[in-house]
C-alpha positions, 0 to 999 in steps of 0.5 A, a space after each residue: 803317748 810320752 808314757 808309752 814311748 818312755 816305757 818302750 825306751 826303758 824296755 829297750 835299755 834294760 833288755 840290751 843291758 841284760 844281753 850285755 850282762 849275760 854275754 860279757 859278765 856272768 861267768 856261766 852259760 847264760 843265753 842272750 836271745 839278742 846275741 843269738 839272733 844277731 849271730 845266726 842272722 850274720 852267719 846266713 850270708 857267710 854260709 850261703 857263700 860257703 855252700 857255693 865253694 868248691 874246695 874246703 880251703 875256699 869254704 874255710 876262708 869264707 867262714 873264718 871271719 864270720 865269728 870274729 866279725 859277729 863280736 864287732 857287729 854285736 857291739 855296734 848293735 848294742 850301742 845302736 839299741 842303747 841309742 834308740 832306747 835313750 832317745 825314746 826316754 829323752 822324748 818322754 821327759 822333754 819336748 825334744 823331737 826325734 832328731 833332737 832326742 837322737 842328738 842328745 842321746 848320742 852325745 851322752 852315750 858316746 860322751 861327745 859333749 856337743 849337745 846343749 845342756 838342759 835344766 830339767 832334772 829328768 833329762 839330766 838323769 837320762 843323760 847321765 845314765 847314757 853317759 855311763 852306759 856307752 863307756 861301760 859297754 865298750 870297756 866290758 867288750 874290750 875286757 872280754 876279748 883277751 879271755 876269749 882269745 886266751 881260751 881259743 889259744 888253749 884249745 888250738 894248742 892241743 889240736 895242733 899237737 894232734 896233727 903230728 900224731 893223727 894226720 890232718 884232718 885227724 882220724 881215730 885209727 890213725 892215732 893208734 897206728 902212728 903210736 904203734 909205728 913209733 913204739 909209743 903205745 906206753 904214752 897213749 895214757 898220757 894222750 888221753 889224760 891231756 884230752 880229758 883235761 882239754 875236754 873239761 877246759 873246752 866245755 867250760 870256755 865254750 859254754 860260757 862264750 858260745 861264739 868260740 864254738 864257731 871260731 875256726 882253726 888257723 888251717 883249713 885241715 884242722 878243726 877242734 871238733 874233728 880232733 875231739 872225735 878222733 881222740 874219742 874213736 881212738 879211746 873206744 878202739 883201744 878199749 874194744 880191742 885191748 880189755 886187759 890194758 889199763 882202762 881208767 884214764 881211757 874211760 875218763 877221757 871218753 866220758 869227759 869228751 861226750 859230756 863236753 859234746 852234750 853241753 855244747 849241743 845244748 848251747 847250740 840247741 841240738 837235741 840228743 838222746 841222753 841215755 842211748 843203748 848199745 843197740 841204737 842206730 850207728 851211722 858208721 857201718 862195719 865195713 868202714 870199721 874194718 877199714 880203720 882196723 886194717 890201718 891199725 894192723 898195718 902198723 902193728 897195733 896189738 889186738 887182743 880181740 878180733 875185729 868181729 869180737 871188738 865191733 860190739 864193744 866199739 859200737 857200745 862206746 860210739 853210740 854215746 857221742 856219734 850223733 852229737 859229733 855229727 850234728 855239731 860238725 854239720 852245724 859248724 861245717 867242720 872240715 870233712 874227715 873220715 868217720 865224722 859224718 856228712 856236711 852241708 855240701 858234698 866234699 872229698 874226705 881226705 884220709 891222712 896216710 901214715 908217714 914212712 918209718 925212716 928209722 935206721 934198721 939195726 
């Protein structure tokens, strides 16, 4: 019986240690079943309450604390699991009962030092391992937080900048409309260059630290995924309507964007078609496409092709990322926005209006 308890203790300790290493130390996507189960279980009650909220702001207030709280809960459960594992090892190598083993393991794990010392070398070795495990786990978690919030701040900076360029929540046609209104069409390439790099940075940080996918923006009307989708739509529209304009950076931004979405979908366990064709089904229909084109025309966005001519080209680009973006938006319950798909509950989609041009005439 002691051998069985000892083996069970070893399995628990090594399993939890593997989860800590995969989550906090390895600088690459390394899935931890323990961490994934904890986070999914924690989000269930938050999502259940959010689904009953009547406004986007209320839903965002409910879901906002869930991801940061999951980090704290994961740490507590790691330590609790270590406590159980080391207690089983204490029972296996000594004559301790359950209460005494938990007291001895807890004293060592949290370096409290109140439990009586033992002359048995096996028990002392277990105590030393437990004494090293607690501080190391806590220290790794503390070191993990600055990297996490630095990546979050980097992500949100570009999302916040987009608010003045596309409204809130953002929309692809609105980006082009506002650039045309302000005579900034020559700066569009710079926008796509920035978002190509942004996509690469988010891809790297959010696959390494998957909990960042669930971190919400500071305001209910902003969301990193909706912002990325708006930029991708703006790029696809730009390519579809103006084939003679410079395309290299626009294409690179599109490619970086849907590669980012694919990698994040894999992290979240979302399936997708890796090789879509231009004839695949598209949720966005031609009528809604014309609504976006009308917004661009109102502000004088130059178009070399008609809407009917541009539609097949735009459609050919959008099939690469629409399904991915829609599934991720549903998964994280992003703020409802135009051209961004359904959500868990029915919600009013707010389409930003182009601000009035207040420049003096003449």
